[in-house]
Each structure stands twice: as C-alpha cells, then as structure tokens.
C-alpha positions as CSV (number, residue, x, y, z in Angstrom):
1,X,63.2,35.7,-79.8
2,X,60.8,38.7,-81.0
3,X,62.2,42.3,-80.4
4,X,59.2,44.6,-79.3
5,X,56.9,42.0,-77.8
6,X,56.1,42.9,-74.6
7,X,54.6,39.7,-72.2
8,X,50.9,41.2,-72.4
9,X,51.7,41.5,-76.0
10,X,52.3,38.0,-76.3
11,X,49.5,37.0,-74.5
12,X,47.0,39.2,-76.2
13,X,48.4,37.5,-80.0
14,X,48.3,34.1,-78.4
15,X,44.5,34.8,-77.4
16,X,44.1,36.4,-81.0
17,X,45.4,33.0,-82.8
18,X,43.0,31.2,-80.8
19,X,40.2,33.0,-82.1
20,X,41.1,32.9,-85.5
21,X,42.1,29.4,-85.4
22,X,38.4,28.7,-84.5
23,X,37.4,31.1,-87.4
24,X,39.6,28.8,-90.1
25,X,38.0,25.7,-88.7
26,X,40.4,24.4,-86.7
27,X,39.2,21.8,-84.3
28,X,41.9,22.3,-81.1
29,X,44.6,24.4,-80.8
30,X,47.8,24.3,-78.2
31,X,50.9,25.8,-77.5
32,X,54.2,24.8,-76.1
33,X,57.7,25.3,-75.7
34,X,60.5,24.7,-78.3
35,X,62.3,22.9,-75.5
36,X,63.9,19.3,-76.4
37,X,61.8,16.3,-76.0
38,X,64.6,14.9,-73.8
39,X,62.4,11.4,-72.2
40,X,61.0,10.9,-75.9
41,X,64.6,10.9,-77.3
42,X,65.6,8.1,-74.7
43,X,62.3,6.7,-76.2
44,X,63.2,6.7,-79.3
45,X,66.5,5.3,-78.8
46,X,65.0,2.5,-77.6
47,X,62.8,2.0,-79.7
48,X,65.6,1.6,-82.5
49,X,67.6,-0.5,-80.4
50,X,64.3,-2.7,-80.8
51,X,63.9,-2.9,-84.6
52,X,61.0,-1.3,-83.9
53,X,61.3,1.6,-86.0
54,X,58.9,1.6,-89.8
55,X,61.5,3.3,-92.0
56,X,59.4,6.5,-92.8
57,X,60.8,7.8,-90.1
58,X,63.2,10.9,-89.9
59,X,66.6,9.3,-89.5
60,X,68.0,12.0,-86.9
61,X,66.8,11.6,-83.6
62,X,68.2,14.9,-82.4
63,X,66.1,16.4,-85.2
64,X,63.0,14.6,-83.9
65,X,63.8,15.9,-80.2
66,X,65.0,19.2,-80.7
67,X,63.4,21.6,-82.5
68,X,65.9,24.8,-82.2
69,X,67.9,21.7,-84.4
70,X,64.7,22.6,-87.5
71,X,64.3,26.3,-86.6
72,X,67.1,28.1,-84.6
73,X,64.9,30.7,-83.7
74,X,62.0,28.8,-82.4
75,X,60.8,30.2,-79.2
76,X,57.6,27.7,-79.0
77,X,55.5,25.2,-81.0
78,X,51.8,26.0,-81.8
79,X,50.2,22.6,-82.5
80,X,46.6,21.9,-84.3
81,X,44.2,19.2,-84.3
82,X,41.2,18.6,-86.8
83,X,38.8,15.9,-86.8
84,X,37.7,13.3,-89.1
85,X,34.9,11.8,-89.3
86,X,34.8,7.5,-88.5
87,X,31.5,6.6,-89.9
88,X,30.3,6.3,-93.3
89,X,26.5,6.7,-94.7
90,X,25.3,3.7,-96.9
91,X,28.5,2.1,-97.2
92,X,28.0,-0.3,-100.6
93,X,27.8,-3.9,-99.9
94,X,30.7,-6.7,-100.5
95,X,29.3,-9.6,-101.3
96,X,30.2,-13.1,-103.1
97,X,31.9,-12.8,-106.7
98,X,32.1,-8.7,-105.8
99,X,33.9,-8.3,-102.6
100,X,35.4,-5.1,-101.3
101,X,38.1,-3.6,-100.1
102,X,38.5,-0.7,-97.3
103,X,40.8,2.3,-97.1
104,X,41.0,3.8,-93.4
105,X,39.3,6.4,-92.2
106,X,42.4,8.6,-92.5
107,X,42.3,8.0,-95.7
108,X,38.9,9.3,-96.2
109,X,38.1,12.5,-98.6
110,X,40.8,15.0,-99.4
111,X,44.7,14.3,-98.5
112,X,44.8,15.2,-95.0
113,X,48.1,16.8,-95.6
114,X,46.4,19.1,-97.9
115,X,43.8,20.0,-95.7
116,X,46.2,20.8,-92.7
117,X,48.9,22.4,-94.8
118,X,46.3,24.9,-96.1
119,X,44.7,25.8,-92.0
120,X,48.6,26.0,-91.2
121,X,49.6,28.3,-94.5
122,X,46.1,30.9,-93.2
123,X,47.4,30.4,-89.6
124,X,51.0,31.6,-90.9
125,X,49.6,34.6,-92.7
126,X,47.8,35.7,-89.8
127,X,50.3,35.8,-87.8
128,X,52.6,37.2,-89.9
129,X,49.8,39.9,-90.5
130,X,50.6,40.6,-86.8
131,X,54.2,40.3,-86.1
132,X,56.0,40.4,-89.6
133,X,59.4,39.6,-88.3
134,X,57.9,36.6,-87.2
135,X,60.1,33.1,-88.2
136,X,57.8,30.1,-88.7
137,X,58.2,26.8,-89.7
138,X,55.3,24.5,-90.4
139,X,55.2,20.6,-90.8
140,X,52.5,17.9,-91.0
141,X,53.1,14.5,-90.8
142,X,56.2,14.0,-92.8
143,X,57.8,16.8,-90.7
144,X,61.2,16.2,-88.3
145,X,59.3,16.3,-84.9
146,X,57.2,14.1,-83.8
147,X,53.5,15.6,-84.0
148,X,52.0,13.1,-81.4
149,X,54.7,14.0,-78.9
150,X,53.9,17.9,-79.8
151,X,50.6,17.8,-80.0
152,X,51.0,15.9,-75.9
153,X,52.6,18.6,-74.8
154,X,50.2,21.3,-76.1
155,X,47.6,20.0,-74.4
156,X,45.9,18.8,-77.7
157,X,45.4,15.2,-75.9
158,X,47.4,12.5,-74.2
159,X,49.2,9.8,-75.8
160,X,46.8,6.4,-75.4
161,X,48.1,3.3,-75.7
162,X,47.3,2.4,-78.9
163,X,50.3,5.3,-79.7
164,X,47.6,7.7,-81.0
165,X,46.8,11.0,-79.9
166,X,43.9,10.8,-77.5
167,X,41.2,13.9,-77.2
168,X,38.4,14.7,-74.8
169,X,36.2,16.6,-77.0
170,X,36.5,14.1,-80.6
171,X,38.6,11.0,-79.6
172,X,41.2,9.9,-81.2
173,X,39.6,10.8,-84.8
174,X,42.0,13.5,-85.3
175,X,45.0,14.5,-87.7
176,X,48.0,16.6,-86.4
177,X,49.9,19.7,-87.6
178,X,52.5,22.0,-85.6
179,X,54.2,25.3,-86.3
180,X,57.4,26.3,-84.7
181,X,57.6,30.1,-84.3
182,X,59.9,32.5,-83.1
183,X,57.5,33.8,-80.5
184,X,58.0,32.9,-77.0
185,X,54.4,31.5,-76.1
186,X,53.1,31.1,-72.7
187,X,52.7,27.3,-72.8
188,X,49.8,25.2,-72.4
189,X,49.1,22.6,-69.5
190,X,49.0,18.9,-70.7
191,X,46.4,16.9,-70.2
192,X,46.2,14.4,-67.0
193,X,44.3,11.8,-68.7
194,X,45.0,8.6,-69.5
195,X,43.9,5.0,-70.6
196,X,44.0,4.0,-67.1
197,X,43.9,0.0,-67.3
198,X,42.1,-0.4,-70.4
199,X,44.0,-2.8,-72.5
200,X,42.0,-3.3,-75.6
201,X,43.7,-2.0,-78.2
202,X,46.6,-4.1,-77.1
203,X,44.1,-7.4,-77.1
204,X,42.6,-6.3,-80.0
205,X,45.6,-5.7,-82.6
206,X,45.1,-8.4,-85.2
207,X,49.4,-8.7,-85.2
208,X,50.0,-8.0,-81.5
209,X,51.9,-5.2,-83.0
210,X,50.9,-3.0,-79.7
211,X,54.3,-4.5,-77.8
212,X,52.9,-2.7,-74.4
213,X,50.9,0.9,-73.6
214,X,52.3,3.1,-76.2
215,X,54.9,1.3,-77.8
216,X,54.8,0.1,-81.3
217,X,56.6,-2.6,-83.4
218,X,56.1,-1.3,-87.0
219,X,56.5,-3.5,-88.7
220,X,53.9,-5.6,-87.2
221,X,52.0,-3.1,-87.7
222,X,49.0,-3.8,-90.4
223,X,48.5,-0.1,-91.4
224,X,52.4,-0.4,-92.3
225,X,52.4,-3.2,-93.5
226,X,49.8,-2.3,-96.5
227,X,52.4,0.5,-97.5
228,X,55.8,-2.1,-98.2
229,X,56.3,-2.5,-101.6
230,X,57.7,-5.8,-101.1
231,X,56.4,-8.8,-100.1
232,X,53.8,-9.1,-97.3
233,X,55.5,-11.5,-94.7
234,X,53.7,-14.8,-94.9
235,X,52.1,-14.9,-91.2
236,X,50.6,-11.5,-91.9
237,X,48.7,-11.9,-95.1
238,X,45.6,-13.6,-93.9
239,X,45.5,-10.7,-90.8
240,X,45.5,-8.2,-93.0
241,X,42.4,-9.1,-94.4
242,X,40.8,-6.4,-96.9
243,X,42.3,-4.1,-95.7
244,X,43.7,-2.2,-98.6
245,X,45.6,1.1,-97.3
246,X,45.9,1.3,-93.2
247,X,44.4,-0.2,-89.9
248,X,41.6,0.9,-87.6
249,X,40.8,-1.8,-84.9
250,X,43.4,0.0,-82.4
251,X,40.6,3.2,-82.6
252,X,37.5,1.6,-83.5
253,X,37.5,-0.9,-80.5
254,X,38.8,2.4,-77.9
255,X,36.2,3.5,-75.4
256,X,37.0,7.0,-76.0
257,X,35.9,7.0,-79.7
258,X,32.8,5.1,-79.2
259,X,30.1,7.1,-81.0
260,X,31.7,9.8,-82.4
261,X,31.7,10.8,-85.6
262,X,32.8,14.6,-87.2
263,X,31.0,15.8,-90.0
264,X,31.6,19.2,-90.2
265,X,34.6,19.2,-92.7
266,X,33.3,18.1,-96.4
267,X,36.5,17.5,-97.6
268,X,37.3,15.0,-95.1
269,X,34.0,13.3,-96.1
270,X,34.4,10.0,-97.8
271,X,33.4,9.0,-101.2
272,X,31.9,5.4,-100.7
273,X,32.9,3.8,-104.0
274,X,36.8,5.1,-103.2
275,X,37.0,4.0,-99.4
276,X,35.2,0.9,-100.1
277,X,36.0,-0.4,-103.8
278,X,35.4,-3.3,-105.8
279,X,38.5,-5.5,-105.6
280,X,38.9,-7.4,-108.9
281,X,38.8,-3.8,-110.9
282,X,42.1,-2.6,-108.9
283,X,44.0,-5.8,-110.3
284,X,44.2,-4.4,-113.9
285,X,44.5,-0.6,-113.4
286,X,46.9,1.6,-115.1
287,X,48.1,4.0,-113.6
288,X,45.8,6.9,-114.6
289,X,42.6,4.9,-113.7
290,X,44.7,4.4,-110.3
291,X,45.4,8.6,-110.0
292,X,41.9,9.3,-111.0
293,X,40.1,6.7,-108.3
294,X,42.5,7.4,-105.5
295,X,44.9,10.6,-106.1
296,X,43.0,12.7,-104.1
297,X,43.4,10.4,-100.9
298,X,46.5,10.0,-98.8
299,X,46.2,6.5,-99.7
300,X,47.9,7.2,-102.8
301,X,51.4,8.3,-101.9
302,X,52.6,5.2,-102.1
303,X,51.7,4.2,-105.7
304,X,49.5,1.6,-107.3
305,X,51.6,-1.5,-106.6
306,X,51.0,-1.8,-102.8
307,X,47.2,-1.3,-102.6
308,X,47.1,-4.0,-105.8
309,X,48.9,-6.6,-103.9
310,X,46.5,-6.0,-101.3
311,X,43.8,-6.4,-103.0
312,X,45.1,-9.8,-104.5
313,X,45.6,-10.8,-100.6
314,X,42.0,-9.9,-100.1
315,X,40.9,-11.9,-102.8
316,X,42.9,-14.5,-101.6
317,X,41.3,-14.3,-98.0
318,X,37.8,-14.2,-99.5
319,X,38.4,-17.2,-100.9
320,X,37.4,-15.4,-104.3
321,X,36.5,-18.2,-107.0
322,X,35.1,-15.5,-109.2
323,X,38.9,-13.9,-109.1
324,X,40.7,-16.8,-109.7
325,X,40.6,-15.4,-113.9
326,X,42.1,-12.2,-112.6
327,X,44.8,-13.7,-110.5
328,X,46.1,-15.7,-113.3
329,X,46.4,-13.2,-115.5
330,X,48.4,-11.6,-112.7
331,X,50.4,-14.6,-112.2
332,X,51.2,-15.0,-116.2
333,X,51.9,-11.3,-117.4
334,X,52.3,-8.7,-114.6
335,X,55.6,-7.0,-115.2
336,X,56.1,-7.5,-111.0
337,X,57.7,-9.9,-108.9
338,X,55.5,-9.4,-106.1
339,X,51.9,-9.4,-107.4
340,X,53.3,-12.6,-109.4
341,X,54.2,-13.9,-106.4
342,X,50.6,-13.0,-104.0
343,X,48.3,-13.9,-107.0
344,X,50.4,-17.3,-106.7
345,X,49.5,-17.1,-102.7
346,X,45.8,-16.2,-103.6
347,X,45.4,-19.0,-105.4
348,X,46.6,-21.1,-103.3
349,X,44.2,-19.7,-100.8
350,X,41.4,-20.3,-103.4
351,X,42.6,-23.5,-104.3
352,X,40.9,-25.7,-107.5
353,X,41.7,-27.4,-110.2
354,X,42.4,-24.5,-112.4
355,X,44.0,-22.8,-110.0
356,X,46.6,-25.6,-109.4
357,X,47.1,-26.0,-112.9
358,X,47.8,-22.4,-113.3
359,X,50.6,-22.9,-110.5
360,X,51.7,-25.8,-112.2
361,X,52.7,-24.1,-115.3
362,X,53.6,-21.2,-114.2
363,X,56.1,-22.6,-112.3
364,X,58.5,-23.3,-115.5
365,X,58.0,-19.7,-116.9
366,X,59.2,-17.5,-113.5
367,X,62.5,-16.8,-113.7
368,X,62.5,-14.3,-110.7
369,X,63.8,-16.1,-107.5
370,X,61.1,-14.5,-105.0
371,X,58.1,-15.1,-107.3
372,X,59.3,-18.6,-107.9
373,X,59.5,-19.5,-104.2
374,X,55.9,-18.4,-103.9
375,X,54.9,-20.3,-106.3
376,X,56.4,-23.3,-105.3
377,X,55.1,-22.6,-101.4
378,X,51.5,-22.6,-103.2
379,X,51.5,-25.6,-105.1
380,X,52.7,-27.0,-102.0
381,X,49.8,-26.0,-100.2
382,X,47.4,-26.4,-103.4
383,X,48.9,-29.9,-103.4
384,X,48.1,-30.7,-99.6
385,X,44.5,-29.9,-100.0
386,X,44.4,-32.5,-102.8
387,X,45.9,-35.2,-100.8
388,X,43.4,-34.3,-97.7
389,X,40.4,-33.8,-99.8
390,X,40.7,-37.5,-101.3
391,X,41.3,-39.1,-98.0
392,X,38.1,-37.6,-97.0
393,X,36.5,-39.1,-100.3
C-alpha cells in the first residue's frame, strides 16, 4: 500500500498512466486487482492432472495464481497489449526444389519479449517519477503469472476457445505483458464478449490439441511440438508440414481475426527471407549463421536444433527429391541422433533408390538406439513401397 495517496490521487494517476501508455505505443492497457486467481488455480490443477502441461510453465501453481506470492506488496496489476502484423507483403514463393518453411506470426520481427519489456520499463520509469516509493515487478511471457488470465480480468479481451486473448480491436494478434504494483488502482471491468457457439478453431486444429473450448493439450499442440528438442512423435510429423516454429492455424481460422492486420510497430514487421526461409540451407547452418539469421527473433530461444529438425520434417513432407543429398549428409555425419533419425524418416517419405541404399548403409553404422530404430522403421517403409510398386508393374 502506498502512503499519502488519496483515492482521487490514485484515480488521476491511473488516467495519467493510460495517457502516457498511448504516447509510448502501447495499444491496450487495463487494470485489475492483485487478488488470487482462484478459478484459474482449479483449472490448472485439472490441467495438470490430465497431463496437458507443456513443461515450459512455472511449476508452482501458487505463484501462477497468487500475485502476492511474487510481490508481497502487490495491490494491483497493470496489463498491456501490443498488436502485431498478420500479413506479409510479397512473401517469397515456395516451389519445387526450393521449398520454404514458415515461422509463426508471433515470431516475426524483433523478439517480442524485448519489445514488451522496453514498453514496460518505460511505463515503470514514468510511474516511479510520479510515485518514487512504488514497488513494481514486470513480466512478459516467461513470468510466473498467466498473461492471459491477467489480461482477461483487466479487460484487455476475452479468453477465446483457441486459448488466446481476443480483443475487439485487434483480434488475437496481440502480445501481452503485465506489471505488479503496490498502488491500489481501481480495477477495470472484464469484457463480456465471447466466442459464442463458434468452434472453427477446435475443428481446424491439425492435431486436435484444443480438447474443448479454452483447454489445450500442450503435448499435441504443433506450436509446442516445433519447440521440443527430442524426436517429434511420428503421428504428428506430417501434420507439422512446413512449420519451423509455432503454429497459427487456430488464429488464422478465427472470425474475429478476419481482415485484421497491424503494421504500426515497425520493429514487428517481418523480414520475408527470415520468416519464410529456404529449407535446405537451414540443414547445414553453423551456430553463427543461425544466430545471424534468426537470433533477433523469438524463434531462436530453443537454439538451432529444433528448427533444423523441423526443416528436415518439412522436406520429407514435401517429398523433395532435390534434398536427398542434404538428408544423406545428415544421416551419416550429423553428430545429433535426433537429426540423423529424423533424416531417415524424411528419406523414407521421399523414397527412391538413393534413399533406400543410404538407409541400408546407415543401419550398420548407427550406434544410437533411438536413431537406429528410426532407420529400421524408415527402411521398412521404403521396402514396403518398393514391393507395392513392383506389384503395380
């Protein structure tokens, strides 16, 4: 609690903060109390019991739902939202022998963590200039609290069936951040709109990861699968398609996002050759080359291995015969079992004598058990296809 601030002082300060937020390019701002998120806690317990967590979340459910566990002095939370682009001008063409992958829109432009932190830091400085004794803690995405739960309660938008916050102005094309403060701001009213009877996102999800409206099985979600460092379960490999990082399906299908595209933040604008890159050059990228190309985006946080593996999956998905030499090189010489094993899968998808012969040779050289099993599985698929083709001849 801040001493010597009357209710009218707090109200005036709130309006000053709203006005300042517009000056520094914050698209939406809302205020809510620092009360516990009781209903959310029960949902999270159920979510955990069902095994739907991704493993990227804060493990302590008390911290995720009780703001004072993070900042004991917290009296309120300020939520912010920044709108990002959903369309790219003149995207490069993906064509035979020169296929391309895609990064999700949330990873276009400069890493959004940096963009939002900058806005929150400027907002912090402004509040401290007004109330030097204030206690503040800001967070973006990787903090303990649920960005979506805070934004929903602060009136930024409603929680959509696709598990995104949907705003009336910008749809779900928004980044979220929040700030715990020791100032008791009057809470804003949550938005009462909802998705109604619409189930387009549930129906369109390639892996049926949206179990029901507003509940996601993270382990089936393509956005999550593109970020894991191990083998992608075989049942999902083709469904990933040419996605290198993230997935936008449940947002692009949403009627609330129709014809919404926001280009007023230049730092969020996509670089076409970065967000829709050629696949084959990715396979042999050094760490330095990877950092130069992707390092400024949010897609780089897991390192190059997942994106390289996803490029291999995409080449298999496209059945790109021109990629066979590159995949054979991975199969025999890459030091990472996940890349060798995934290359085997892709070679089997593409097929042909060269792929089959390479898999036979690799079988006798592979020492890693998981990669070996991938090679055996790939060989079986190759040989099954050969038998079927011989029958047809």
